[in-house]
C-alpha positions as CSV (number, residue, x, y, z in Angstrom):
1,X,18.0,-26.5,-20.8
2,X,20.9,-25.6,-23.0
3,X,24.1,-26.5,-21.2
4,X,27.2,-24.3,-21.7
5,X,29.7,-26.1,-19.5
6,X,33.0,-24.4,-18.6
7,X,35.4,-26.8,-17.1
8,X,38.7,-28.6,-17.6
9,X,39.9,-32.2,-17.9
10,X,41.1,-33.9,-14.7
11,X,42.9,-37.1,-14.4
12,X,41.8,-39.5,-11.6
13,X,44.6,-41.3,-9.8
14,X,42.3,-43.8,-7.9
15,X,39.0,-45.5,-8.2
16,X,35.9,-43.5,-7.0
17,X,34.3,-46.7,-5.8
18,X,36.2,-46.8,-2.5
19,X,38.6,-45.0,-0.3
20,X,41.8,-46.6,-1.6
21,X,45.2,-46.2,-0.1
22,X,46.4,-44.8,-3.4
23,X,44.4,-41.7,-2.7
24,X,46.4,-40.9,0.3
25,X,49.6,-42.0,-1.4
26,X,48.9,-39.2,-3.8
27,X,48.6,-36.8,-0.8
28,X,52.1,-38.0,0.4
29,X,53.4,-37.3,-3.1
30,X,51.9,-33.8,-3.0
31,X,53.5,-33.1,0.4
32,X,56.9,-33.9,-1.0
33,X,56.5,-30.8,-3.2
34,X,55.6,-28.5,-0.2
35,X,58.8,-27.4,1.4
36,X,59.0,-24.4,3.8
37,X,61.5,-21.8,2.7
38,X,64.9,-21.6,4.5
39,X,66.5,-18.3,5.5
40,X,70.0,-17.0,6.3
41,X,70.9,-17.0,10.0
42,X,70.9,-13.2,10.3
43,X,68.5,-11.0,12.2
44,X,67.4,-7.4,11.7
45,X,65.8,-6.2,15.0
46,X,63.6,-3.2,14.3
47,X,64.2,-1.8,17.8
48,X,67.9,-1.7,17.0
49,X,66.9,0.3,13.9
50,X,64.9,2.8,15.9
51,X,61.4,1.4,16.2
52,X,59.5,2.0,19.4
53,X,57.2,-0.5,21.0
54,X,55.0,2.0,22.7
55,X,51.8,1.3,20.7
56,X,51.8,4.9,19.4
57,X,54.9,5.7,17.4
58,X,54.6,4.7,13.7
59,X,57.0,1.8,13.0
60,X,56.0,1.2,9.4
61,X,58.9,3.1,7.7
62,X,61.5,1.5,9.9
63,X,59.9,-2.0,9.4
64,X,59.7,-1.7,5.7
65,X,63.3,-0.4,5.4
66,X,64.4,-3.3,7.5
67,X,62.7,-5.7,5.1
68,X,64.2,-4.0,2.1
69,X,67.7,-4.1,3.7
70,X,67.3,-7.7,4.7
71,X,66.2,-8.7,1.2
72,X,69.0,-6.7,-0.5
73,X,71.6,-8.3,1.7
74,X,70.6,-11.9,0.9
75,X,67.8,-12.4,3.4
76,X,67.3,-13.4,7.0
77,X,64.8,-12.5,9.8
78,X,63.3,-9.1,10.4
79,X,62.5,-9.4,14.1
80,X,59.7,-7.6,15.9
81,X,60.6,-8.0,19.6
82,X,58.2,-7.9,22.5
83,X,56.2,-4.7,22.7
84,X,53.3,-3.0,20.9
85,X,54.3,-1.6,17.5
86,X,51.9,0.7,15.6
87,X,52.0,0.4,11.8
88,X,50.6,3.2,9.8
89,X,50.0,1.4,6.5
90,X,50.9,-1.9,4.8
91,X,53.9,-4.0,5.5
92,X,55.4,-5.2,2.2
93,X,57.4,-8.5,2.2
94,X,60.3,-9.0,-0.1
95,X,62.2,-12.1,-1.3
96,X,64.2,-14.1,1.2
97,X,62.7,-12.3,4.3
98,X,61.1,-14.0,7.3
99,X,59.1,-11.4,9.2
100,X,59.3,-12.8,12.8
101,X,56.8,-11.5,15.3
102,X,58.3,-12.6,18.6
103,X,56.2,-13.8,21.6
104,X,55.0,-10.8,23.4
105,X,55.0,-8.6,20.3
106,X,52.0,-7.1,18.7
107,X,51.7,-5.3,15.4
108,X,48.8,-2.9,15.6
109,X,47.7,-1.7,12.1
110,X,46.3,1.7,11.3
111,X,42.6,1.7,10.6
112,X,42.7,4.8,8.3
113,X,41.9,3.8,4.7
114,X,44.2,6.4,3.2
115,X,47.2,4.7,4.8
116,X,46.7,1.7,2.4
117,X,47.1,3.7,-0.8
118,X,48.3,3.7,-3.5
119,X,46.1,0.9,-4.8
120,X,47.9,-2.4,-5.6
121,X,47.1,-5.4,-7.8
122,X,45.0,-7.8,-5.8
123,X,41.8,-9.9,-6.2
124,X,38.6,-9.1,-4.5
125,X,36.0,-11.9,-4.1
126,X,37.7,-13.7,-7.1
127,X,38.0,-10.7,-9.5
128,X,41.3,-9.0,-10.4
129,X,41.4,-5.4,-9.3
130,X,43.6,-2.5,-8.1
131,X,42.4,-1.8,-4.6
132,X,43.6,-0.8,-1.1
133,X,46.7,-2.7,-0.2
134,X,46.3,-5.7,2.1
135,X,47.8,-5.0,5.6
136,X,50.6,-7.4,4.9
137,X,51.3,-7.7,1.1
138,X,53.8,-9.4,-1.2
139,X,53.9,-9.3,-5.0
140,X,56.1,-11.7,-7.0
141,X,58.3,-12.5,-4.1
142,X,60.1,-15.8,-3.5
143,X,61.0,-17.4,-0.1
144,X,58.9,-15.3,2.3
145,X,57.5,-16.0,5.8
146,X,55.6,-14.5,8.6
147,X,56.4,-16.5,11.8
148,X,56.6,-16.2,15.6
149,X,54.2,-16.4,18.5
150,X,53.3,-12.7,18.5
151,X,50.0,-11.1,17.4
152,X,48.9,-9.3,14.3
153,X,46.0,-6.9,15.1
154,X,44.1,-5.8,12.0
155,X,42.0,-3.3,13.9
156,X,39.2,-4.2,11.5
157,X,36.3,-3.0,13.7
158,X,37.7,0.5,13.8
159,X,37.0,1.0,10.1
160,X,37.4,-1.5,7.3
161,X,35.4,-4.3,8.8
162,X,32.4,-2.0,9.1
163,X,32.2,-1.3,5.3
164,X,30.0,-4.1,4.1
165,X,26.8,-2.1,4.2
166,X,28.4,0.4,1.9
167,X,30.0,-1.9,-0.6
168,X,27.1,-3.0,-2.8
169,X,27.7,-0.4,-5.6
170,X,31.4,-1.2,-5.8
171,X,30.8,-5.0,-5.5
172,X,28.4,-4.9,-8.4
173,X,30.8,-2.7,-10.4
174,X,33.9,-5.0,-10.1
175,X,31.8,-8.1,-10.8
176,X,30.4,-6.5,-14.0
177,X,34.0,-5.4,-15.0
178,X,35.1,-9.0,-14.6
179,X,32.2,-10.4,-16.6
180,X,32.7,-7.9,-19.5
181,X,36.4,-8.3,-19.6
182,X,37.3,-4.7,-18.8
183,X,41.2,-4.4,-18.8
184,X,42.5,-5.0,-15.3
185,X,44.5,-1.7,-15.4
186,X,41.1,0.1,-15.7
187,X,39.7,-1.6,-12.6
188,X,41.0,0.9,-10.2
189,X,39.2,1.2,-6.8
190,X,40.7,2.3,-3.5
191,X,40.0,5.9,-2.5
192,X,36.3,6.7,-2.5
193,X,35.3,3.1,-2.7
194,X,34.4,0.4,-0.2
195,X,36.1,-2.8,-1.2
196,X,37.7,-4.1,2.0
197,X,41.3,-5.2,1.8
198,X,42.5,-8.6,2.9
199,X,44.7,-9.0,6.0
200,X,47.7,-11.0,4.7
201,X,47.9,-11.6,1.0
202,X,50.9,-12.8,-1.1
203,X,50.2,-12.5,-4.8
204,X,52.2,-14.5,-7.4
205,X,54.7,-15.6,-4.8
206,X,56.6,-18.9,-4.4
207,X,57.8,-20.7,-1.3
208,X,55.7,-19.2,1.5
209,X,55.5,-20.0,5.3
210,X,53.0,-18.6,7.7
211,X,53.6,-20.2,11.1
212,X,52.6,-19.8,14.7
213,X,51.2,-16.3,14.6
214,X,47.9,-15.1,16.0
215,X,45.7,-12.9,13.9
216,X,42.9,-10.9,15.4
217,X,40.3,-8.3,14.4
218,X,40.6,-8.8,10.7
219,X,39.6,-6.3,8.0
220,X,38.2,-9.0,5.6
221,X,39.6,-12.3,4.4
222,X,42.5,-13.2,6.8
223,X,45.1,-15.3,4.9
224,X,44.7,-15.1,1.1
225,X,47.4,-16.6,-1.1
226,X,46.7,-15.7,-4.7
227,X,48.4,-17.3,-7.7
228,X,51.0,-18.8,-5.3
229,X,53.0,-22.1,-5.2
230,X,54.4,-24.0,-2.3
231,X,52.5,-22.5,0.6
232,X,52.6,-23.7,4.2
233,X,50.2,-22.3,6.8
234,X,51.1,-24.0,10.1
235,X,50.1,-23.5,13.8
236,X,48.3,-20.3,13.1
237,X,45.5,-19.0,15.3
238,X,42.8,-16.8,13.7
239,X,40.4,-15.1,16.1
240,X,38.1,-12.7,14.2
241,X,34.3,-12.8,14.2
242,X,34.0,-9.8,11.8
243,X,31.9,-10.1,8.7
244,X,33.6,-12.1,5.9
245,X,36.7,-12.8,8.0
246,X,37.4,-16.1,6.3
247,X,40.4,-17.8,8.0
248,X,42.4,-19.0,5.1
249,X,41.4,-18.8,1.4
250,X,44.0,-20.2,-1.0
251,X,43.0,-19.0,-4.5
252,X,44.3,-20.3,-7.8
253,X,47.3,-21.7,-5.9
254,X,49.2,-25.0,-6.0
255,X,50.8,-27.2,-3.4
256,X,49.2,-25.8,-0.3
257,X,49.5,-27.3,3.2
258,X,47.3,-26.0,6.1
259,X,47.9,-27.8,9.3
260,X,47.6,-27.5,13.1
261,X,45.7,-24.3,12.9
262,X,42.8,-23.0,15.0
263,X,40.1,-20.9,13.2
264,X,37.6,-18.9,15.2
265,X,36.0,-16.9,12.3
266,X,33.0,-14.8,11.3
267,X,32.9,-16.6,8.0
268,X,34.4,-19.8,6.5
269,X,37.3,-21.3,8.4
270,X,38.9,-22.4,5.2
271,X,37.5,-21.6,1.7
272,X,39.3,-22.8,-1.4
273,X,38.8,-20.6,-4.4
274,X,40.0,-20.1,-8.0
275,X,38.4,-17.0,-9.5
276,X,35.0,-15.6,-10.3
277,X,33.0,-16.2,-13.4
278,X,34.4,-14.8,-16.7
279,X,37.4,-13.4,-15.0
280,X,38.2,-16.8,-13.5
281,X,37.9,-18.4,-16.9
282,X,40.1,-15.8,-18.5
283,X,42.9,-16.5,-16.0
284,X,42.2,-20.2,-16.0
285,X,44.3,-21.2,-12.9
286,X,42.8,-23.9,-10.7
287,X,43.7,-24.5,-7.1
288,X,45.1,-27.9,-6.8
289,X,47.1,-30.2,-4.6
290,X,45.9,-29.0,-1.2
291,X,46.3,-30.8,2.1
292,X,44.3,-29.7,5.2
293,X,44.9,-31.6,8.5
294,X,44.8,-31.4,12.2
295,X,42.8,-28.1,12.4
296,X,40.0,-26.9,14.7
297,X,37.1,-24.7,13.7
298,X,34.5,-22.5,15.4
299,X,32.8,-20.5,12.7
300,X,29.7,-18.5,12.1
301,X,29.3,-20.1,8.6
302,X,31.3,-23.1,7.4
303,X,34.3,-25.1,8.6
304,X,36.0,-26.5,5.4
305,X,34.5,-25.1,2.2
306,X,35.3,-25.2,-1.5
307,X,33.8,-22.3,-3.3
308,X,32.0,-20.4,-4.3
309,X,34.5,-18.5,-6.5
310,X,35.8,-21.7,-8.3
311,X,35.6,-20.7,-12.0
312,X,39.2,-21.9,-12.5
313,X,38.4,-25.2,-10.9
314,X,39.6,-27.0,-7.8
315,X,41.0,-30.5,-7.7
316,X,43.1,-32.9,-5.6
317,X,42.2,-31.7,-2.1
318,X,42.9,-33.9,1.0
319,X,41.3,-33.1,4.3
320,X,41.8,-35.1,7.5
321,X,41.7,-35.0,11.2
322,X,39.6,-31.9,11.8
323,X,37.5,-30.9,14.8
324,X,34.5,-28.6,14.5
325,X,32.9,-27.2,17.6
326,X,30.4,-25.0,15.8
327,X,29.7,-24.2,12.1
328,X,26.9,-23.7,9.7
329,X,28.1,-26.7,7.6
330,X,30.9,-29.0,8.4
331,X,32.2,-30.0,4.9
332,X,30.7,-27.7,2.3
333,X,31.0,-27.6,-1.5
334,X,29.3,-24.5,-3.1
335,X,29.0,-22.9,-6.5
336,X,26.4,-21.3,-8.7
337,X,25.1,-21.0,-12.3
338,X,27.5,-18.1,-13.0
339,X,30.7,-20.0,-12.1
340,X,31.3,-23.0,-14.4
341,X,34.6,-24.8,-13.5
342,X,34.8,-28.0,-11.5
343,X,35.3,-29.4,-8.1
344,X,36.9,-32.9,-8.5
345,X,38.9,-35.5,-6.7
346,X,38.3,-34.5,-3.1
347,X,39.1,-36.8,-0.2
348,X,38.0,-36.3,3.4
349,X,38.5,-38.4,6.5
350,X,38.4,-38.3,10.3
351,X,36.0,-35.4,10.9
352,X,34.5,-34.7,14.3
353,X,31.7,-32.1,14.6
354,X,29.6,-30.9,17.5
355,X,27.0,-28.4,16.6
356,X,26.1,-27.7,12.9
357,X,23.4,-25.2,12.1
358,X,22.8,-26.8,8.7
359,X,24.5,-30.1,7.6
360,X,27.5,-32.2,8.3
361,X,28.1,-32.6,4.5
362,X,26.5,-30.3,1.9
363,X,26.7,-29.9,-1.9
364,X,25.1,-26.6,-3.1
365,X,25.3,-25.8,-6.9
366,X,23.2,-22.6,-6.9
367,X,24.6,-20.5,-4.1
368,X,23.7,-16.8,-4.6
369,X,23.5,-16.9,-8.4
370,X,23.2,-13.4,-9.9
371,X,22.8,-13.6,-13.7
372,X,22.0,-17.4,-13.7
373,X,23.8,-17.7,-17.0
374,X,23.5,-21.5,-16.9
375,X,27.2,-22.3,-16.4
376,X,26.9,-25.1,-13.8
377,X,29.9,-26.4,-12.0
378,X,31.0,-30.0,-12.4
379,X,31.0,-31.8,-9.0
380,X,32.7,-35.1,-9.4
381,X,34.7,-37.8,-7.5
382,X,34.3,-37.3,-3.7
383,X,35.1,-39.8,-0.9
384,X,34.2,-38.9,2.6
385,X,34.7,-41.3,5.5
386,X,34.9,-41.5,9.3
387,X,32.9,-38.3,9.7
388,X,30.9,-38.0,12.9
389,X,28.5,-35.2,13.9
390,X,26.5,-34.7,17.1
391,X,23.8,-32.3,15.8
392,X,22.7,-31.0,12.4
393,X,19.9,-28.4,12.3
394,X,18.7,-29.2,8.8
395,X,19.8,-32.3,6.8
396,X,22.5,-34.6,8.0
397,X,23.7,-35.0,4.4
398,X,22.5,-32.7,1.7
399,X,23.6,-33.4,-1.9
400,X,22.1,-31.3,-4.7
401,X,23.0,-31.0,-8.4
402,X,21.2,-30.0,-11.6
403,X,19.3,-32.3,-13.9
404,X,21.7,-31.5,-16.8
405,X,24.8,-31.5,-14.5
406,X,24.2,-33.9,-11.6
407,X,26.7,-34.3,-8.7
408,X,28.5,-37.6,-9.6
409,X,30.5,-40.3,-7.8
410,X,30.2,-39.6,-4.1
411,X,31.3,-42.3,-1.6
412,X,30.2,-41.8,2.0
413,X,31.5,-44.4,4.4
414,X,31.4,-44.6,8.2
415,X,29.4,-41.4,8.6
416,X,27.3,-40.9,11.7
417,X,25.1,-38.0,12.9
418,X,23.5,-38.5,16.3
419,X,20.7,-36.0,15.8
420,X,19.6,-34.3,12.6
421,X,16.3,-32.5,11.8
422,X,16.1,-34.6,8.7
423,X,18.3,-37.5,7.6
424,X,19.3,-36.9,3.9
425,X,18.3,-35.0,0.9
426,X,19.6,-36.2,-2.5
427,X,18.6,-34.2,-5.6
428,X,20.1,-34.6,-9.1
429,X,23.0,-36.9,-8.1
430,X,24.3,-40.1,-9.5
431,X,26.7,-42.7,-8.3
432,X,26.1,-41.8,-4.6
433,X,27.2,-44.7,-2.4
434,X,26.4,-45.1,1.3
435,X,28.3,-47.6,3.5
436,X,27.9,-47.7,7.2
437,X,26.0,-44.4,7.3
438,X,23.8,-43.9,10.4
439,X,21.7,-40.8,11.0
440,X,19.3,-40.4,14.0
441,X,20.3,-44.0,14.9
442,X,18.9,-45.4,11.7
443,X,21.1,-46.8,8.8
444,X,20.9,-45.0,5.5
445,X,21.1,-47.2,2.4
446,X,21.7,-46.7,-1.3
447,X,18.6,-46.1,-3.4
448,X,19.9,-46.4,-7.0
449,X,16.6,-45.8,-8.7
450,X,16.3,-42.3,-7.2
451,X,19.8,-40.9,-7.7
452,X,18.9,-38.3,-10.4
453,X,15.8,-36.2,-9.9
454,X,14.6,-33.1,-11.7
455,X,14.9,-29.7,-10.0
456,X,12.0,-28.6,-12.1
457,X,9.6,-30.6,-10.0
458,X,8.0,-28.2,-7.5
459,X,7.2,-30.8,-4.8
460,X,8.4,-33.2,-2.2
461,X,8.5,-36.9,-3.0
462,X,8.8,-39.5,-0.3
463,X,10.2,-42.8,-1.3
464,X,10.1,-46.0,0.8
465,X,13.5,-46.9,2.0
466,X,14.9,-50.5,2.3
467,X,15.2,-50.7,6.0
468,X,14.7,-47.5,7.8
469,X,11.1,-46.6,6.8
470,X,11.2,-43.3,4.9
471,X,14.0,-41.6,3.0
472,X,12.8,-38.1,2.1
473,X,14.2,-36.4,-1.0
474,X,13.3,-32.7,-1.4
475,X,12.4,-31.5,-4.9
476,X,12.6,-27.9,-6.0
């Protein structure tokens, strides 16, 4: 198999042979570069400017004028006080503005697609495009925030969130444009098309804070920072079980902190991304220096995920202290043969999971490949420790690579799963180390002679374990 590997060089700060303190020292150094923006102590209350919190009168023009005025006068808070405020179209954030949704306030967004035109520059499933505006949008702004204990209601089920059955033609079209390198200014969708807009999306912005708000009934991906630096998502509650309502998807962004959040989502709780296929390679911006901690998850798919749009690469991700009540997979790394790129230097600790439809830990290198162009992703340098699951419906631990590009250097330490349908599946992986791993009450040990297996073999091979009887490795 001819290998055309698209990736980038990554430096490794610490040894992959153990969970060294220097790994988490690096996380502390990353955190020093993540500083929430500060704002002038000046408020612009939209009710004082004429907005009505009756849930019917359009507040969008007044709200956006308040944002413009606040930004032009040096910044401050644009305050949405208690009440229900109808917004007939996108809210556009500007530099030095904190949009503060007070406790008892609710922004109710229009569900009419035409209200989100003209089309704006965005990314859709990892490909650059001009599409319907996100409900809250910012472009090349600095020092912006959305804060407060109020509610943002995307009204997704009234229209946008129902579009998935109609999107296939447009989905294939934008992916093909990305693969062929069609100029971005010619990738114009919006009216007459069915690419759902994100809920809250800053693009090419610096110094961002999203704090304490509750987001419900999403249109599509919920929080989607694109090409951003210095992002803090803190204390946010996402409650949306609509299709593809990922909770927080940082894409091609640097220095990101996601903490103390609660995700109840119809898709991935958190999914880290960096572009799709050729378009991701063209841009070439990885997502790096990400900290995720003290979050809870109840998802229809996966809790913490990296992928699958990772063509620009993902590195230096630190995940700790997470609680998963329900998910498909707990910690999930996914890509496919169209992507290339890399996922490297990932550290995870202190995971508690209750019910998992699939696996506690899963590596999947061929997730929904389309062209199968043979650009495998490099999975390298993972340490996962203190991870405990109650139930896994498939494999407790599932690590799969390719023969020509095996998953490499994975340390699993102090991992336990009370009940799993099957213990482990290791295919095309090397340098996988188990230490104090117990599944179904039985210790799992290293088996160095069987770390790299061919995916071409169309059979199951059972290999005698050292102490626990049988260790089953699935071959495809």
